[in-house]
N, C-alpha and C positions, 0 to 999 in steps of 0.2 A: 883691492877693496871690494866689499860686497855691501849692497844696500837692500834691506828688507822693506818692502812696500806693500800697500794694499791695492785693491782694484784701481786701475788708472781712471776708470770712468767716475769714481766717487771719492777717492782718497785725496782730499785737498792737502793734508799735512804731508803725505808722501810726495805729492807734486812739488812742494816747496823744497824739500831736501833733494829730490831728483834733479831739479833745475840747477841747484847749487853745485851738485856733483858734475853736471854737464859743463858748468862754467869753468871748472878746474881744467877741463880737457883731459883728465886722467881716465884710464880704463877702469871700469868697475863692472861687476856682475850684479844683476837684479835677482832678488829672491821674492817672488810673488806669493803673498799669503792672502788667501781669499777671505774677504770680510763677511761677517754675518753667516758663518758656517759652524757646525758643531766642532770642526777640527781647528778653528782659528786659535783658541786659547793655547792648546798644546803646541801648535806649530810656532806661534809667535814667541812663546816662552823659551824656545830653543835658542833664540837670538837676543831677545830683549828682556832684561830683568824687570822692566816696568810692564811688560805684556802689551806693548803697543808698537805700531808702525808710525813713522819710519824708524829704523835702527841701522846705523852704520857700523860695519865690522872692518877694522883695518888692522890686520895681524892680531895682536893681543888686545888692541884697543876696541872697546865697544862704546858707542855714543848713541844715545836715544834722545828723542825730542828734536823736532826740526830746527829749532833755533840753536840748540847746542851743536847740532851737526854743521850748521852754517858757520858758527864760530870756530869749530874745529878745522873746517876746511879753509877758512880765512887765515888761520895760523899756519896750516900745512902748506898752503899755496899763496903766500903773501903777494906774489907778483901778478895774480890773476884778477885783481880789482873787485873782489867779492864785496867789499865795502868801499865807499868813496875814499879817495886819497886825502882830500882836504879835511882837516880835523873838525871844523865847524859843520861841514856837510855830513861827515861821518857820525857826529853826535846826533844830528837831526835824523839821519837815516836809522840809527839804532833806536831812537825814541819812537819813530813811526812803526818800526817792526815790532817793538815791544808792545805797542798799543794794539796792534793786530793780534799778537800772540796771546794777550790776556783779555781782550775785549771783543766787542761786536757779536755778542751771543745771539741777539735777536736776528741779525742778518744771517748768521751761520745756520741757526736752527730753522728759520723760516724759509730759507732758500738754499737747500743743500746742493753741493756741486754734483752735476749730472750732465756730462758732456754729450750724452746721446739724446737728451730731451730736446724736442723741437722747440725753438724759441717762441715763447708765449708767456703772457702774464699768468700768475697763479689764479686758478679758478676761485679759490678762497684767499684773498690777499692777506698776507701776514704783516703785522705792524712792526716794521723795522725802520721807520722814517728817520729816527735820530741817527742810527748807524749809517744809513744810506747817505745822508747829508754830510756826516763827518768824513766818510770815505771820499766823497766828491770834493770836499774842502781840501783834504790832503793832496789829492791828485792835482787840483788847480794850483795850490800853493807851490808844490814841487815843480810843476811845469813852468810856472811863472819865473821861478828862481833859476832853473837849470835847463830851460829849453834850448839855450844856445850850445849846450854840451852834447846833445843827442836827443833821441826820441823818448827816452824812458824817464823815470821819476827823478833820477839824479844824473841824467845824461846817458851814460852807458848802462846796459842791462846789468843789474847788481842784485845783492841780497834783498833789497827792498822790493824789487820787481818779482823776485822769487816768492816773496811772502804775499804780495798782492795779486799775483796771477790767478789763484783760485777765485778771488773776489771778482776779478775781471770776468771770468766765465759766468759767475752768478748774475752779474749785471746784464750780460748779453743773453743768457739763457732765459731769464725771467723778465726781460725787457724793462729793467729798472731805469729810472730817468738818468740820462746822460746829456750834457751839453757838448758843444763842439770840441773844446779842449780835452774834456774827459773821454769823449768818444774816440778822438784821435789816439789818445794813449791806449785805450782798451784795444783798439784794432792793431796798434803797433805790437802789443804784447801777443795777441793771437797770431800775428804773422811772423813772430820770431821763430826761427828754425827749430829751437828746442820745444816750443809749445806746439808747433805743427806735428813734430814727431810724437810727443806724448798723446795728443788728441787722436792722431791716426791710429795709434796702438789701442787707445781706449775704445774707439768705435768698433774695433774688432772683437772686443770681449763679449762673451755670451752670458755672463753672470748678471743676475739681478739682485739688488739690495732693496727690498720693498720699502724700507723706512726712508730711503732717499729718492723715492719716485714721487715727488710732490706733484699734485695735479695743478 
C-alpha cells in the first residue's frame, strides 16, 4: 500500500489517515506531495482523482478522503480495532468522527495545524469559542463513559483519536482552554508512539506554508 500525504507539519487530514494506517500494523510507503507549491496540482493528480491528500493506493484500489480511507482500512483489517467493537460505542464514535469531518470550520480556519509553532496564544484571537467548547464537551463525555477501558476517547486508540489528534495539536499549540480531563487526554495523544513519530518527522521538514503560519 501507498499513502499520498502533504507536509507533516501542516496537513491535518494526512495525519488522520496516516495514524489509521499505523493502527493496521501493515507496511506502507509514503508519497510526500508538498503543499502550496506550483507542482502540487500536477503531482497530486497522479494519485488522487479529487486532487487532494491524503489518498491511499492499494493495488488497483484508490481511496481518497481521510474518512473513506479509515473505513476502507477498518474493512480490510477488521481485527485491528479501528472502530470500537461495541455497537453502541461504534455508532457514537462514527457520529463524533462525522461531526469533525464536516464541521468545526472556525476552529480549523482560525487555528491551523502547525507543529513547529512555539506554543502561544494567537496575537489576534480568532473567534472559535463555540467549536472549542463543543470539542471539550466531546472529550469530557467520552472520557466519562470509557475511561475504564483506556486513556483514549473510547478506551483504546481508535479512528476517533485519529480524527481528533490534529485538534489536540491545535489546542496545545495555541494554548486553547483545557481542564484536567481534557488536558490528560490531549497529552495521552501526544505521547502515543505514532504521534511522536509523526511530530519528530514534521519538525525536520524545512518547508514553509505561509498561510498556516498564524501569529
